[in-house]
C-alpha positions in Angstrom: -14.9 1.9 -9.2 -18.7 1.8 -8.9 -18.8 -1.9 -10.0 -16.0 -2.8 -7.5 -17.9 -0.9 -4.7 -21.1 -2.8 -5.6 -19.3 -6.2 -5.6 -17.7 -5.4 -2.2 -21.1 -4.5 -0.7 -22.9 -7.6 -2.2 -20.3 -10.1 -1.2 -19.6 -9.2 2.5 -21.2 -7.2 5.3 -19.7 -4.0 6.3 -18.6 -0.7 4.6 -17.3 -0.6 1.0 -14.2 1.4 2.0 -11.6 0.6 4.7 -10.0 3.8 6.1 -6.6 3.0 7.6 -4.4 5.4 9.6 -1.1 5.7 7.8 2.2 7.5 8.3 2.7 10.3 5.8 5.3 13.0 5.2 7.3 13.9 8.3 5.6 11.0 10.2 2.2 12.8 10.2 -0.8 10.5 10.4 -3.5 10.6 7.7 -6.4 8.4 6.8 -6.1 6.4 3.6 -9.0 4.7 1.8 -8.9 1.3 0.1 -11.7 -1.0 -1.1 -12.3 -3.4 1.8 -10.8 -6.8 1.1 -10.8 -8.1 4.6 -13.8 -9.2 6.8 -15.0 -6.7 9.4 -13.3 -7.3 12.8 -9.9 -8.2 11.2 -7.0 -7.1 13.4 -5.5 -3.7 12.4 -2.0 -5.0 11.8 0.1 -5.4 8.7 -1.0 -8.5 6.8 2.5 -10.1 6.9 2.1 -10.2 10.7 -1.1 -12.3 10.6 -0.9 -16.0 11.1 -3.4 -16.9 8.3 -4.2 -13.7 6.4 -6.2 -15.6 3.8 -8.7 -16.6 6.5 -9.7 -12.9 6.8 -10.2 -12.2 3.1 -13.7 -11.4 1.7 -15.0 -13.5 -1.1 -13.6 -11.1 -3.7 -10.7 -9.8 -1.5 -8.0 -12.0 -3.1 -9.0 -10.9 -6.6 -9.0 -7.2 -5.7 -5.6 -7.5 -4.1 -4.0 -9.6 -6.9 -4.9 -6.9 -9.5 -4.4 -4.0 -7.0 -7.9 -2.9 -7.6 -8.3 -2.3 -3.8 -5.9 0.6 -4.2 -8.1 2.7 -6.6 -9.7 4.8 -3.8 -6.2 6.0 -2.9 -6.6 8.4 -5.8 -8.5 10.5 -3.3 -5.4 10.6 -1.1 -3.4 11.8 -4.1 -5.9 14.6 -4.8 -5.9 15.5 -1.1 -2.1 15.8 -1.2 -1.5 13.1 1.4 0.3 10.8 -1.0 1.8 10.9 -4.5 1.7 8.3 -7.3 5.3 7.3 -6.6 7.1 7.2 -3.2 7.6 4.9 -0.3 4.3 3.1 0.6 2.8 4.8 3.6 3.3 2.6 6.7 0.5 1.7 9.0 0.4 3.8 12.1 1.5 0.9 14.3 4.5 -0.2 12.1 6.9 1.3 14.6 9.9 -0.7 13.3 9.4 0.5 9.7 8.8 4.1 10.8 11.9 4.1 13.0 14.1 2.7 10.2 12.8 5.2 7.6 13.1 8.1 10.0 16.8 7.2 10.7 17.5 7.4 7.0 15.5 10.6 6.2 12.9 8.7 4.2 10.1 10.2 6.3 10.7 13.5 4.5 9.3 12.1 1.3 5.7 12.1 0.4 4.5 8.5 0.4 3.2 6.9 -2.8 0.7 4.5 -4.2 3.6 2.6 -5.6 7.3 2.8 -5.0 10.7 1.2 -5.7 10.2 -1.4 -3.0 6.8 -2.4 -4.4 8.2 -3.1 -7.8 11.1 -5.1 -6.3 9.2 -7.5 -4.2 6.1 -5.9 -2.6 4.7 -8.2 0.1 7.7 -10.6 -0.1 10.3 -8.2 1.2 11.4 -8.0 4.9 11.1 -4.5 6.4 14.9 -3.8 6.4 15.1 -4.6 2.7 12.1 -2.4 1.9 13.8 0.4 3.7 17.0 -0.1 1.6 14.9 0.3 -1.5 13.2 3.4 0.0 16.6 4.9 0.7 17.7 4.1 -2.9 14.6 6.0 -4.1 15.4 8.9 -1.8 18.9 9.2 -3.2 17.9 8.7 -6.9 14.5 10.4 -7.1 13.8 11.9 -10.5 11.0 12.2 -13.0 12.6 9.5 -15.2 12.9 7.2 -12.2 9.3 7.8 -11.3 8.2 6.9 -14.9 10.2 3.7 -14.7 8.5 2.8 -11.4 5.1 3.5 -12.8 5.8 1.3 -15.9 7.2 -1.5 -13.7 4.1 -1.2 -11.5 1.8 -1.7 -14.5 3.8 -4.7 -15.6 3.9 -6.3 -12.1 0.1 -5.7 -11.7 -0.7 -7.3 -15.0 1.5 -10.3 -14.2 0.2 -10.4 -10.6 3.8 -10.5 -9.3 4.8 -9.9 -5.7 1.4 -10.4 -4.0 1.6 -13.0 -1.3 -2.2 -13.1 -0.4 
Protein backbone atom coordinates (compact mmCIF):
# COMPACT_ATOMS: atom_id res chain seq x y z
CA UNK A 1 0.00 0.00 0.00
CA UNK A 2 2.91 2.34 0.68
CA UNK A 3 4.29 1.73 -2.83
CA UNK A 4 0.88 2.49 -4.36
CA UNK A 5 0.55 5.65 -2.25
CA UNK A 6 3.97 6.80 -3.38
CA UNK A 7 3.15 6.11 -7.05
CA UNK A 8 -0.12 8.05 -6.80
CA UNK A 9 1.69 11.00 -5.23
CA UNK A 10 4.55 10.98 -7.75
CA UNK A 11 2.37 10.69 -10.88
CA UNK A 12 -0.29 13.33 -10.24
CA UNK A 13 -0.93 16.38 -8.08
CA UNK A 14 -3.39 16.09 -5.23
CA UNK A 15 -4.00 13.80 -2.27
CA UNK A 16 -3.17 10.09 -2.30
CA UNK A 17 -6.61 9.07 -1.05
CA UNK A 18 -9.99 10.03 -2.41
CA UNK A 19 -12.74 10.02 0.21
CA UNK A 20 -16.18 9.59 -1.28
CA UNK A 21 -19.51 9.91 0.46
CA UNK A 22 -21.27 6.55 0.20
CA UNK A 23 -24.59 5.08 1.23
CA UNK A 24 -24.23 2.47 3.94
CA UNK A 25 -26.57 0.28 5.96
CA UNK A 26 -30.07 1.77 6.35
CA UNK A 27 -29.11 4.47 3.83
CA UNK A 28 -26.74 6.19 6.26
CA UNK A 29 -23.91 8.20 4.70
CA UNK A 30 -20.28 7.37 5.46
CA UNK A 31 -16.93 8.35 3.95
CA UNK A 32 -15.05 5.62 2.09
CA UNK A 33 -11.38 5.88 1.07
CA UNK A 34 -9.85 4.72 -2.20
CA UNK A 35 -6.52 5.38 -3.79
CA UNK A 36 -7.08 8.31 -6.11
CA UNK A 37 -7.25 7.20 -9.74
CA UNK A 38 -8.89 10.32 -11.17
CA UNK A 39 -7.44 13.77 -11.59
CA UNK A 40 -8.39 16.46 -9.08
CA UNK A 41 -11.52 18.42 -10.07
CA UNK A 42 -13.15 15.35 -11.63
CA UNK A 43 -16.96 15.57 -11.29
CA UNK A 44 -18.29 13.61 -8.27
CA UNK A 45 -20.57 11.32 -10.27
CA UNK A 46 -20.59 7.62 -11.01
CA UNK A 47 -17.99 6.87 -13.67
CA UNK A 48 -20.57 5.29 -15.98
CA UNK A 49 -22.33 8.68 -16.16
CA UNK A 50 -19.23 10.46 -17.48
CA UNK A 51 -18.90 11.15 -21.18
CA UNK A 52 -15.21 10.13 -21.40
CA UNK A 53 -14.08 8.73 -18.03
CA UNK A 54 -10.68 7.79 -19.42
CA UNK A 55 -9.92 11.47 -19.90
CA UNK A 56 -10.00 11.96 -16.12
CA UNK A 57 -7.71 9.05 -15.17
CA UNK A 58 -4.32 9.73 -13.63
CA UNK A 59 -1.27 8.17 -15.33
CA UNK A 60 -1.55 5.06 -13.12
CA UNK A 61 -5.32 5.24 -12.55
CA UNK A 62 -6.21 2.71 -15.22
CA UNK A 63 -3.68 0.19 -13.88
CA UNK A 64 -4.91 0.58 -10.30
CA UNK A 65 -8.53 0.11 -11.39
CA UNK A 66 -7.87 -2.89 -13.64
CA UNK A 67 -6.30 -4.77 -10.75
CA UNK A 68 -8.67 -3.25 -8.13
CA UNK A 69 -5.67 -1.92 -6.21
CA UNK A 70 -7.50 1.38 -5.71
CA UNK A 71 -9.86 -0.51 -3.40
CA UNK A 72 -7.22 -1.49 -0.80
CA UNK A 73 -7.83 1.51 1.51
CA UNK A 74 -11.40 0.25 1.95
CA UNK A 75 -9.98 -2.17 4.48
CA UNK A 76 -10.17 0.85 6.80
CA UNK A 77 -13.94 0.96 6.21
CA UNK A 78 -14.17 -2.75 7.03
CA UNK A 79 -12.28 -2.24 10.29
CA UNK A 80 -14.45 0.79 11.03
CA UNK A 81 -17.62 -1.30 10.55
CA UNK A 82 -18.99 0.76 7.65
CA UNK A 83 -18.66 -2.07 5.14
CA UNK A 84 -18.01 -5.80 5.02
CA UNK A 85 -15.88 -7.85 2.65
CA UNK A 86 -19.02 -9.09 0.85
CA UNK A 87 -22.30 -7.25 0.27
CA UNK A 88 -23.83 -4.84 -2.22
CA UNK A 89 -21.30 -2.20 -3.31
CA UNK A 90 -22.02 1.05 -1.46
CA UNK A 91 -23.73 3.54 -3.76
CA UNK A 92 -22.46 7.06 -4.19
CA UNK A 93 -24.46 9.56 -2.13
CA UNK A 94 -25.96 11.00 -5.33
CA UNK A 95 -27.02 7.73 -7.00
CA UNK A 96 -30.65 8.32 -6.10
CA UNK A 97 -31.95 5.80 -8.67
CA UNK A 98 -29.83 2.97 -7.23
CA UNK A 99 -30.65 3.89 -3.61
CA UNK A 100 -34.37 4.05 -4.36
CA UNK A 101 -34.43 0.65 -6.10
CA UNK A 102 -32.41 -0.98 -3.32
CA UNK A 103 -34.59 0.55 -0.61
CA UNK A 104 -37.73 -0.74 -2.30
CA UNK A 105 -36.36 -4.28 -2.17
CA UNK A 106 -34.97 -4.10 1.39
CA UNK A 107 -31.36 -4.25 0.23
CA UNK A 108 -30.56 -1.10 2.21
CA UNK A 109 -30.71 -3.22 5.38
CA UNK A 110 -27.52 -5.07 4.37
CA UNK A 111 -24.05 -3.88 5.25
CA UNK A 112 -22.43 -2.94 1.94
CA UNK A 113 -19.28 -4.74 0.82
CA UNK A 114 -15.98 -4.35 -0.96
CA UNK A 115 -17.23 -6.96 -3.40
CA UNK A 116 -20.60 -8.48 -4.07
CA UNK A 117 -22.72 -10.72 -6.27
CA UNK A 118 -23.27 -7.93 -8.83
CA UNK A 119 -19.53 -7.23 -9.02
CA UNK A 120 -18.65 -10.80 -9.92
CA UNK A 121 -21.47 -10.89 -12.48
CA UNK A 122 -20.55 -7.83 -14.49
CA UNK A 123 -19.26 -5.00 -12.31
CA UNK A 124 -19.14 -1.79 -14.39
CA UNK A 125 -20.89 -3.39 -17.35
CA UNK A 126 -24.27 -3.88 -15.62
CA UNK A 127 -27.15 -1.40 -15.81
CA UNK A 128 -28.46 -0.32 -12.40
CA UNK A 129 -31.71 -2.38 -12.49
CA UNK A 130 -29.68 -5.53 -13.21
CA UNK A 131 -27.25 -4.73 -10.36
CA UNK A 132 -30.24 -4.42 -8.05
CA UNK A 133 -31.53 -7.83 -9.19
CA UNK A 134 -28.17 -9.36 -8.25
CA UNK A 135 -28.22 -7.48 -4.92
CA UNK A 136 -31.71 -8.84 -4.22
CA UNK A 137 -30.58 -12.37 -5.04
CA UNK A 138 -27.73 -11.91 -2.56
CA UNK A 139 -30.15 -10.62 0.09
CA UNK A 140 -32.35 -13.71 -0.31
CA UNK A 141 -29.48 -16.21 -0.45
CA UNK A 142 -26.88 -14.73 1.91
CA UNK A 143 -24.74 -17.34 3.64
CA UNK A 144 -21.15 -18.00 4.65
CA UNK A 145 -20.71 -20.44 1.74
CA UNK A 146 -22.17 -17.92 -0.73
CA UNK A 147 -19.82 -15.22 0.62
CA UNK A 148 -16.84 -17.57 0.16
CA UNK A 149 -17.95 -18.24 -3.43
CA UNK A 150 -18.17 -14.48 -4.10
CA UNK A 151 -14.72 -13.88 -2.59
CA UNK A 152 -13.22 -16.64 -4.75
CA UNK A 153 -14.97 -15.33 -7.87
CA UNK A 154 -13.72 -11.83 -7.06
CA UNK A 155 -10.14 -13.08 -6.87
CA UNK A 156 -10.49 -14.84 -10.24
CA UNK A 157 -12.13 -11.79 -11.90
CA UNK A 158 -9.44 -9.42 -10.59
CA UNK A 159 -6.64 -11.70 -11.80
CA UNK A 160 -8.32 -11.95 -15.23
CA UNK A 161 -9.19 -8.20 -15.19
CA UNK A 162 -12.80 -8.97 -16.11
CA UNK A 163 -15.70 -6.55 -15.83
CA UNK A 164 -13.74 -3.30 -15.67
CA UNK A 165 -14.83 -0.85 -18.37
CA UNK A 166 -12.26 1.91 -17.64
